LOFITOR-330741 format. One record per residue (C-alpha): residue number from 1; residue in three letters; z, y, x. Coordinates in Angstrom, 3 decimals, padded with zeros to 6 digits, always signed. Layout:
N
<torlum><k>NUM</k><r>ALA</r><c3>Z</c3><c2>Y</c2><c1>X</c1></torlum>
...
REM end
This chain:
142
<torlum><k>1</k><r>UNK</r><c3>+078.787</c3><c2>+123.547</c2><c1>+088.270</c1></torlum>
<torlum><k>2</k><r>UNK</r><c3>+080.286</c3><c2>+126.956</c2><c1>+089.084</c1></torlum>
<torlum><k>3</k><r>UNK</r><c3>+083.793</c3><c2>+127.032</c2><c1>+090.539</c1></torlum>
<torlum><k>4</k><r>UNK</r><c3>+085.193</c3><c2>+128.923</c2><c1>+087.532</c1></torlum>
<torlum><k>5</k><r>UNK</r><c3>+083.708</c3><c2>+126.367</c2><c1>+085.123</c1></torlum>
<torlum><k>6</k><r>UNK</r><c3>+085.493</c3><c2>+123.550</c2><c1>+087.016</c1></torlum>
<torlum><k>7</k><r>UNK</r><c3>+088.886</c3><c2>+125.287</c2><c1>+087.120</c1></torlum>
<torlum><k>8</k><r>UNK</r><c3>+089.928</c3><c2>+124.512</c2><c1>+083.549</c1></torlum>
<torlum><k>9</k><r>UNK</r><c3>+088.915</c3><c2>+120.813</c2><c1>+083.568</c1></torlum>
<torlum><k>10</k><r>UNK</r><c3>+090.423</c3><c2>+120.391</c2><c1>+087.040</c1></torlum>
<torlum><k>11</k><r>UNK</r><c3>+093.736</c3><c2>+121.816</c2><c1>+085.811</c1></torlum>
<torlum><k>12</k><r>UNK</r><c3>+093.602</c3><c2>+119.549</c2><c1>+082.732</c1></torlum>
<torlum><k>13</k><r>UNK</r><c3>+093.066</c3><c2>+116.443</c2><c1>+084.890</c1></torlum>
<torlum><k>14</k><r>UNK</r><c3>+095.846</c3><c2>+117.369</c2><c1>+087.313</c1></torlum>
<torlum><k>15</k><r>UNK</r><c3>+098.140</c3><c2>+117.932</c2><c1>+084.317</c1></torlum>
<torlum><k>16</k><r>UNK</r><c3>+097.142</c3><c2>+114.567</c2><c1>+082.804</c1></torlum>
<torlum><k>17</k><r>UNK</r><c3>+098.291</c3><c2>+112.830</c2><c1>+085.992</c1></torlum>
<torlum><k>18</k><r>UNK</r><c3>+101.655</c3><c2>+114.624</c2><c1>+085.779</c1></torlum>
<torlum><k>19</k><r>UNK</r><c3>+101.908</c3><c2>+113.868</c2><c1>+082.038</c1></torlum>
<torlum><k>20</k><r>UNK</r><c3>+101.178</c3><c2>+110.189</c2><c1>+082.726</c1></torlum>
<torlum><k>21</k><r>UNK</r><c3>+104.024</c3><c2>+110.057</c2><c1>+085.253</c1></torlum>
<torlum><k>22</k><r>UNK</r><c3>+106.416</c3><c2>+111.610</c2><c1>+082.732</c1></torlum>
<torlum><k>23</k><r>UNK</r><c3>+105.194</c3><c2>+109.242</c2><c1>+079.991</c1></torlum>
<torlum><k>24</k><r>UNK</r><c3>+105.788</c3><c2>+106.272</c2><c1>+082.294</c1></torlum>
<torlum><k>25</k><r>UNK</r><c3>+109.397</c3><c2>+107.346</c2><c1>+082.852</c1></torlum>
<torlum><k>26</k><r>UNK</r><c3>+109.870</c3><c2>+107.811</c2><c1>+079.075</c1></torlum>
<torlum><k>27</k><r>UNK</r><c3>+108.270</c3><c2>+104.423</c2><c1>+078.389</c1></torlum>
<torlum><k>28</k><r>UNK</r><c3>+105.775</c3><c2>+106.195</c2><c1>+076.114</c1></torlum>
<torlum><k>29</k><r>UNK</r><c3>+103.153</c3><c2>+103.490</c2><c1>+075.678</c1></torlum>
<torlum><k>30</k><r>UNK</r><c3>+101.493</c3><c2>+105.522</c2><c1>+072.893</c1></torlum>
<torlum><k>31</k><r>UNK</r><c3>+100.503</c3><c2>+108.154</c2><c1>+075.485</c1></torlum>
<torlum><k>32</k><r>UNK</r><c3>+098.665</c3><c2>+105.496</c2><c1>+077.497</c1></torlum>
<torlum><k>33</k><r>UNK</r><c3>+097.109</c3><c2>+104.058</c2><c1>+074.362</c1></torlum>
<torlum><k>34</k><r>UNK</r><c3>+095.546</c3><c2>+107.500</c2><c1>+073.775</c1></torlum>
<torlum><k>35</k><r>UNK</r><c3>+094.289</c3><c2>+108.210</c2><c1>+077.314</c1></torlum>
<torlum><k>36</k><r>UNK</r><c3>+093.098</c3><c2>+104.772</c2><c1>+078.471</c1></torlum>
<torlum><k>37</k><r>UNK</r><c3>+089.576</c3><c2>+103.706</c2><c1>+077.499</c1></torlum>
<torlum><k>38</k><r>UNK</r><c3>+089.441</c3><c2>+100.553</c2><c1>+075.340</c1></torlum>
<torlum><k>39</k><r>UNK</r><c3>+087.896</c3><c2>+098.565</c2><c1>+078.223</c1></torlum>
<torlum><k>40</k><r>UNK</r><c3>+090.033</c3><c2>+100.199</c2><c1>+080.960</c1></torlum>
<torlum><k>41</k><r>UNK</r><c3>+090.719</c3><c2>+098.024</c2><c1>+084.030</c1></torlum>
<torlum><k>42</k><r>UNK</r><c3>+093.451</c3><c2>+098.530</c2><c1>+086.646</c1></torlum>
<torlum><k>43</k><r>UNK</r><c3>+092.703</c3><c2>+096.821</c2><c1>+089.941</c1></torlum>
<torlum><k>44</k><r>UNK</r><c3>+094.800</c3><c2>+096.172</c2><c1>+093.009</c1></torlum>
<torlum><k>45</k><r>UNK</r><c3>+098.239</c3><c2>+097.329</c2><c1>+091.972</c1></torlum>
<torlum><k>46</k><r>UNK</r><c3>+101.111</c3><c2>+095.353</c2><c1>+093.380</c1></torlum>
<torlum><k>47</k><r>UNK</r><c3>+104.641</c3><c2>+095.179</c2><c1>+092.132</c1></torlum>
<torlum><k>48</k><r>UNK</r><c3>+107.764</c3><c2>+093.454</c2><c1>+093.326</c1></torlum>
<torlum><k>49</k><r>UNK</r><c3>+110.119</c3><c2>+090.836</c2><c1>+091.995</c1></torlum>
<torlum><k>50</k><r>UNK</r><c3>+109.266</c3><c2>+088.365</c2><c1>+089.257</c1></torlum>
<torlum><k>51</k><r>UNK</r><c3>+106.331</c3><c2>+090.457</c2><c1>+088.002</c1></torlum>
<torlum><k>52</k><r>UNK</r><c3>+104.513</c3><c2>+090.478</c2><c1>+091.360</c1></torlum>
<torlum><k>53</k><r>UNK</r><c3>+100.798</c3><c2>+089.947</c2><c1>+091.048</c1></torlum>
<torlum><k>54</k><r>UNK</r><c3>+098.348</c3><c2>+089.301</c2><c1>+093.860</c1></torlum>
<torlum><k>55</k><r>UNK</r><c3>+096.421</c3><c2>+092.146</c2><c1>+095.457</c1></torlum>
<torlum><k>56</k><r>UNK</r><c3>+093.153</c3><c2>+092.731</c2><c1>+093.678</c1></torlum>
<torlum><k>57</k><r>UNK</r><c3>+094.235</c3><c2>+091.189</c2><c1>+090.391</c1></torlum>
<torlum><k>58</k><r>UNK</r><c3>+092.917</c3><c2>+093.114</c2><c1>+087.427</c1></torlum>
<torlum><k>59</k><r>UNK</r><c3>+094.870</c3><c2>+093.946</c2><c1>+084.297</c1></torlum>
<torlum><k>60</k><r>UNK</r><c3>+093.427</c3><c2>+095.435</c2><c1>+081.148</c1></torlum>
<torlum><k>61</k><r>UNK</r><c3>+094.672</c3><c2>+097.944</c2><c1>+078.597</c1></torlum>
<torlum><k>62</k><r>UNK</r><c3>+096.331</c3><c2>+095.404</c2><c1>+076.240</c1></torlum>
<torlum><k>63</k><r>UNK</r><c3>+098.193</c3><c2>+093.804</c2><c1>+079.173</c1></torlum>
<torlum><k>64</k><r>UNK</r><c3>+099.416</c3><c2>+097.194</c2><c1>+080.415</c1></torlum>
<torlum><k>65</k><r>UNK</r><c3>+100.548</c3><c2>+098.310</c2><c1>+076.961</c1></torlum>
<torlum><k>66</k><r>UNK</r><c3>+102.291</c3><c2>+094.975</c2><c1>+076.297</c1></torlum>
<torlum><k>67</k><r>UNK</r><c3>+104.202</c3><c2>+095.304</c2><c1>+079.581</c1></torlum>
<torlum><k>68</k><r>UNK</r><c3>+105.385</c3><c2>+098.775</c2><c1>+078.584</c1></torlum>
<torlum><k>69</k><r>UNK</r><c3>+106.326</c3><c2>+097.671</c2><c1>+075.073</c1></torlum>
<torlum><k>70</k><r>UNK</r><c3>+108.389</c3><c2>+094.755</c2><c1>+076.429</c1></torlum>
<torlum><k>71</k><r>UNK</r><c3>+110.764</c3><c2>+097.234</c2><c1>+078.134</c1></torlum>
<torlum><k>72</k><r>UNK</r><c3>+111.725</c3><c2>+094.586</c2><c1>+080.717</c1></torlum>
<torlum><k>73</k><r>UNK</r><c3>+111.424</c3><c2>+097.202</c2><c1>+083.442</c1></torlum>
<torlum><k>74</k><r>UNK</r><c3>+112.273</c3><c2>+100.873</c2><c1>+083.473</c1></torlum>
<torlum><k>75</k><r>UNK</r><c3>+110.964</c3><c2>+103.699</c2><c1>+085.632</c1></torlum>
<torlum><k>76</k><r>UNK</r><c3>+113.761</c3><c2>+106.005</c2><c1>+086.723</c1></torlum>
<torlum><k>77</k><r>UNK</r><c3>+111.409</c3><c2>+108.491</c2><c1>+088.350</c1></torlum>
<torlum><k>78</k><r>UNK</r><c3>+107.764</c3><c2>+108.948</c2><c1>+089.252</c1></torlum>
<torlum><k>79</k><r>UNK</r><c3>+106.364</c3><c2>+111.708</c2><c1>+091.404</c1></torlum>
<torlum><k>80</k><r>UNK</r><c3>+102.623</c3><c2>+112.346</c2><c1>+091.669</c1></torlum>
<torlum><k>81</k><r>UNK</r><c3>+101.322</c3><c2>+114.439</c2><c1>+094.569</c1></torlum>
<torlum><k>82</k><r>UNK</r><c3>+098.347</c3><c2>+115.044</c2><c1>+096.886</c1></torlum>
<torlum><k>83</k><r>UNK</r><c3>+096.113</c3><c2>+115.082</c2><c1>+093.806</c1></torlum>
<torlum><k>84</k><r>UNK</r><c3>+092.417</c3><c2>+115.799</c2><c1>+094.419</c1></torlum>
<torlum><k>85</k><r>UNK</r><c3>+089.788</c3><c2>+116.172</c2><c1>+091.697</c1></torlum>
<torlum><k>86</k><r>UNK</r><c3>+086.089</c3><c2>+115.615</c2><c1>+092.351</c1></torlum>
<torlum><k>87</k><r>UNK</r><c3>+083.503</c3><c2>+116.093</c2><c1>+089.610</c1></torlum>
<torlum><k>88</k><r>UNK</r><c3>+080.519</c3><c2>+113.748</c2><c1>+089.561</c1></torlum>
<torlum><k>89</k><r>UNK</r><c3>+079.126</c3><c2>+115.456</c2><c1>+086.453</c1></torlum>
<torlum><k>90</k><r>UNK</r><c3>+080.544</c3><c2>+118.019</c2><c1>+084.022</c1></torlum>
<torlum><k>91</k><r>UNK</r><c3>+082.140</c3><c2>+115.202</c2><c1>+082.027</c1></torlum>
<torlum><k>92</k><r>UNK</r><c3>+082.970</c3><c2>+112.656</c2><c1>+084.775</c1></torlum>
<torlum><k>93</k><r>UNK</r><c3>+085.587</c3><c2>+113.074</c2><c1>+087.501</c1></torlum>
<torlum><k>94</k><r>UNK</r><c3>+087.293</c3><c2>+111.026</c2><c1>+090.180</c1></torlum>
<torlum><k>95</k><r>UNK</r><c3>+090.981</c3><c2>+111.853</c2><c1>+090.666</c1></torlum>
<torlum><k>96</k><r>UNK</r><c3>+092.831</c3><c2>+110.581</c2><c1>+093.727</c1></torlum>
<torlum><k>97</k><r>UNK</r><c3>+096.417</c3><c2>+111.037</c2><c1>+094.787</c1></torlum>
<torlum><k>98</k><r>UNK</r><c3>+099.673</c3><c2>+109.431</c2><c1>+095.744</c1></torlum>
<torlum><k>99</k><r>UNK</r><c3>+102.659</c3><c2>+108.435</c2><c1>+093.614</c1></torlum>
<torlum><k>100</k><r>UNK</r><c3>+106.208</c3><c2>+107.372</c2><c1>+094.373</c1></torlum>
<torlum><k>101</k><r>UNK</r><c3>+107.923</c3><c2>+105.332</c2><c1>+091.676</c1></torlum>
<torlum><k>102</k><r>UNK</r><c3>+111.555</c3><c2>+104.253</c2><c1>+091.533</c1></torlum>
<torlum><k>103</k><r>UNK</r><c3>+112.660</c3><c2>+101.747</c2><c1>+088.918</c1></torlum>
<torlum><k>104</k><r>UNK</r><c3>+114.091</c3><c2>+098.374</c2><c1>+088.118</c1></torlum>
<torlum><k>105</k><r>UNK</r><c3>+115.167</c3><c2>+096.066</c2><c1>+085.333</c1></torlum>
<torlum><k>106</k><r>UNK</r><c3>+116.009</c3><c2>+097.926</c2><c1>+082.131</c1></torlum>
<torlum><k>107</k><r>UNK</r><c3>+119.645</c3><c2>+098.972</c2><c1>+081.973</c1></torlum>
<torlum><k>108</k><r>UNK</r><c3>+120.284</c3><c2>+098.321</c2><c1>+085.661</c1></torlum>
<torlum><k>109</k><r>UNK</r><c3>+120.375</c3><c2>+100.531</c2><c1>+088.727</c1></torlum>
<torlum><k>110</k><r>UNK</r><c3>+117.086</c3><c2>+101.423</c2><c1>+090.377</c1></torlum>
<torlum><k>111</k><r>UNK</r><c3>+116.236</c3><c2>+098.689</c2><c1>+092.849</c1></torlum>
<torlum><k>112</k><r>UNK</r><c3>+112.524</c3><c2>+099.129</c2><c1>+093.534</c1></torlum>
<torlum><k>113</k><r>UNK</r><c3>+110.664</c3><c2>+101.927</c2><c1>+095.288</c1></torlum>
<torlum><k>114</k><r>UNK</r><c3>+106.892</c3><c2>+101.706</c2><c1>+095.213</c1></torlum>
<torlum><k>115</k><r>UNK</r><c3>+104.521</c3><c2>+104.168</c2><c1>+096.894</c1></torlum>
<torlum><k>116</k><r>UNK</r><c3>+100.836</c3><c2>+103.918</c2><c1>+095.999</c1></torlum>
<torlum><k>117</k><r>UNK</r><c3>+097.563</c3><c2>+105.710</c2><c1>+096.575</c1></torlum>
<torlum><k>118</k><r>UNK</r><c3>+095.579</c3><c2>+105.858</c2><c1>+093.360</c1></torlum>
<torlum><k>119</k><r>UNK</r><c3>+092.094</c3><c2>+106.516</c2><c1>+092.075</c1></torlum>
<torlum><k>120</k><r>UNK</r><c3>+091.472</c3><c2>+107.266</c2><c1>+088.405</c1></torlum>
<torlum><k>121</k><r>UNK</r><c3>+087.992</c3><c2>+107.725</c2><c1>+086.995</c1></torlum>
<torlum><k>122</k><r>UNK</r><c3>+087.952</c3><c2>+110.040</c2><c1>+083.989</c1></torlum>
<torlum><k>123</k><r>UNK</r><c3>+085.263</c3><c2>+110.779</c2><c1>+081.431</c1></torlum>
<torlum><k>124</k><r>UNK</r><c3>+085.344</c3><c2>+113.447</c2><c1>+078.777</c1></torlum>
<torlum><k>125</k><r>UNK</r><c3>+084.772</c3><c2>+111.986</c2><c1>+075.321</c1></torlum>
<torlum><k>126</k><r>UNK</r><c3>+084.805</c3><c2>+114.124</c2><c1>+072.179</c1></torlum>
<torlum><k>127</k><r>UNK</r><c3>+086.529</c3><c2>+116.945</c2><c1>+074.040</c1></torlum>
<torlum><k>128</k><r>UNK</r><c3>+089.288</c3><c2>+114.789</c2><c1>+075.567</c1></torlum>
<torlum><k>129</k><r>UNK</r><c3>+089.606</c3><c2>+113.284</c2><c1>+079.035</c1></torlum>
<torlum><k>130</k><r>UNK</r><c3>+090.188</c3><c2>+109.520</c2><c1>+079.098</c1></torlum>
<torlum><k>131</k><r>UNK</r><c3>+090.752</c3><c2>+107.130</c2><c1>+081.994</c1></torlum>
<torlum><k>132</k><r>UNK</r><c3>+087.810</c3><c2>+104.759</c2><c1>+082.378</c1></torlum>
<torlum><k>133</k><r>UNK</r><c3>+089.194</c3><c2>+102.801</c2><c1>+085.356</c1></torlum>
<torlum><k>134</k><r>UNK</r><c3>+092.104</c3><c2>+102.871</c2><c1>+087.814</c1></torlum>
<torlum><k>135</k><r>UNK</r><c3>+092.773</c3><c2>+101.429</c2><c1>+091.240</c1></torlum>
<torlum><k>136</k><r>UNK</r><c3>+096.110</c3><c2>+101.456</c2><c1>+093.057</c1></torlum>
<torlum><k>137</k><r>UNK</r><c3>+096.980</c3><c2>+100.412</c2><c1>+096.579</c1></torlum>
<torlum><k>138</k><r>UNK</r><c3>+100.508</c3><c2>+100.024</c2><c1>+097.898</c1></torlum>
<torlum><k>139</k><r>UNK</r><c3>+101.422</c3><c2>+102.196</c2><c1>+100.864</c1></torlum>
<torlum><k>140</k><r>UNK</r><c3>+103.480</c3><c2>+100.386</c2><c1>+103.493</c1></torlum>
<torlum><k>141</k><r>UNK</r><c3>+106.700</c3><c2>+102.013</c2><c1>+104.551</c1></torlum>
<torlum><k>142</k><r>UNK</r><c3>+106.849</c3><c2>+104.083</c2><c1>+101.371</c1></torlum>
REM end
């Protein structure tokens, strides 16, 4: 694929990662309902406190959306950076990057800082990019 042909989809995917961070802070579960594939898995993410799950545990789209809808936790900020986009085909891309999230229990001061490296696999379906799978790994000392 020519470099100019990749520029627009690459920009769209980078923007989707930024939009996802903003949607997470807003608690906008509808955004994630639109961009996550029906059979989307998230593997390896860790969290802290009572919601901690073991490394490598997989969650699916309904579990992720239910967690957002419950509003038990709130993101105060989320920064996404070091984003790289690699196209496998015109309509399939691997996006990697790093994110720093600060949050805590809803209505309370931010108590948790989590830094992760992420990989999202996107596919273009009916003119829109959707996330087919995600993997997150905690970064120590973040």
